C-alpha positions, 0 to 999 in steps of 0.5 A: 500500500502507498504510504499516504502519510508521507505525502501530507503537507509539512507544517512549513508549507502551510503558509503557501497552501493558504496563499494558494487556497484563495477560493477556499478562503473566500468560501470559508469566510462566506460560511463563517458569516452566513452559516456559522454565525447563525448556528452559534445562537442555535447550538448552545452546548453543541459539543456534546450534541454534535459529537460523542467522544470516547474514553478509558475511564469507566463511568457506569453500566447500563442495559444493552441497546440496539447499535451499542458496541458489543465490545463494551458488554460487561460479561460478568454483570450480564451473567449475574443479571441475565440481561446484557449490560454495557460499560459507559465510559467518561468522554474525552474532551478531544477527539478526532473526526474524519471526512470520507469524501466521495467526490466522483462525477455523480456529485456534480449533478444539481437541478437547481442553483447548487450541485451536490458537490457544493452541498458537500463542501458547505457541510464539511466546511461548517462542521470541520470549523465547528469541531476545530474551534473546540480543539478537535482534530479533523482529517479527510480521505478524498476519492475521485476515481480512486483514493486521491488524497489523505489529509491527516487530522489536525486542528485550526482554521488553516487546516480547514482551509487545506481540507476545502482546498483539496476538495477544490482541486478535485473539482478542477480535475473533474472539469478537465476530464470528460468522464471517469473510468467506470462507476464509483467504487465506494467499497474501495474508499471504505476499505482504505478508510478502515486501513488508514484510521487506526485510532477510534474516531467519528467518521462522516461518510459524505456521498450520494451512494451511487456506486457499484454494489458491495460497499455494505460489508466494508461499511459494517467493518468500519462501524465495528471500530468507529462511530460512523455517520452517513451524510447522504447527498441527493437532488430532488430530480433524482427521485421524481422527474417532472414533465419536460417533454423529450430530454437527453439524459447523460450518465456523469460517470460513464458518459452514456447518453440517451433520450427519454420522453418525460411526457410519458406518464407511465415512464415517470411513474416507473422512474419514481417507483424505482427511485423509491425502491433504491431509497428504501434499499439504501436506508435499510442497508445503513440501518443494518450497519448501525449507521446514523444517516443525515440526508442532505438535499441540494435544496436544503438550507445548510443551517437547518440541516446542521441543526437537524444533525445536532438534534439527531445526536442529542436524541442519541445522547438522551437515550444513553443517559436515560439508560444509565439512570435506569440502571443506577435506580 
């Protein structure tokens, strides 16, 4: 395997990287002004609602719940009470987060003002900035046609700029290449993530999940070691076609093109049915893997999406706390 870590930029090159990342700097300033300032008033106490740290100090025991890590089961207590119980640890105040970024050609699609790629960059920029402000470290794996860059976890605004600049460079490559070779292989990206991430972390898999089959197994293996959140990108037009008459459709990844008659009501119904089946299959696969999922549409307001994510994390935390109190009582 390639030694990706040696390719990470040295600290001495940071000033040069910031100077080159003019577009990323402008994008981050815009996010800080339009999104993060609004979030500051909405995410009071956001540290524990956004992320759940890990630790080594035993805090308490509670009854096992669906999606708990089986490695935390206390077998002595389980045998004594005849009910599975897990250990609850004191959370660390500092932790690492990774963004596993699918930046294949399919994320360039967008039927409105924004493409899925822009939604991805906005989410990553905002969440990375929120996390690094608390002293947490963030890293990223960038996938195009294969694993193209590994950015080791660091903290600070400058590092967030480096991460966004890497996403910008990938977008430039996309514009220079008319198509990519074959479909996205999300399984390869997830396998690389499992190999490169040696320390337990929170992992955000940011993808539209339009991929060759077989990614479910490596995702499940990633969940065994890390806390994984799937950030699923989509566009409303991928779920329901309007009546636009005869239009050309082009596969962004293979370049294949065909004409379809969207005026045909039967065709639109079949399209909607297949899209709904694909949605149900994807959600079921993520649920089986024990992965929390945040769905991001190109029509979403980013602030509302981040608050929705925080609420999801808060509910998870409340479930854990109520379980601890029940065991203590």
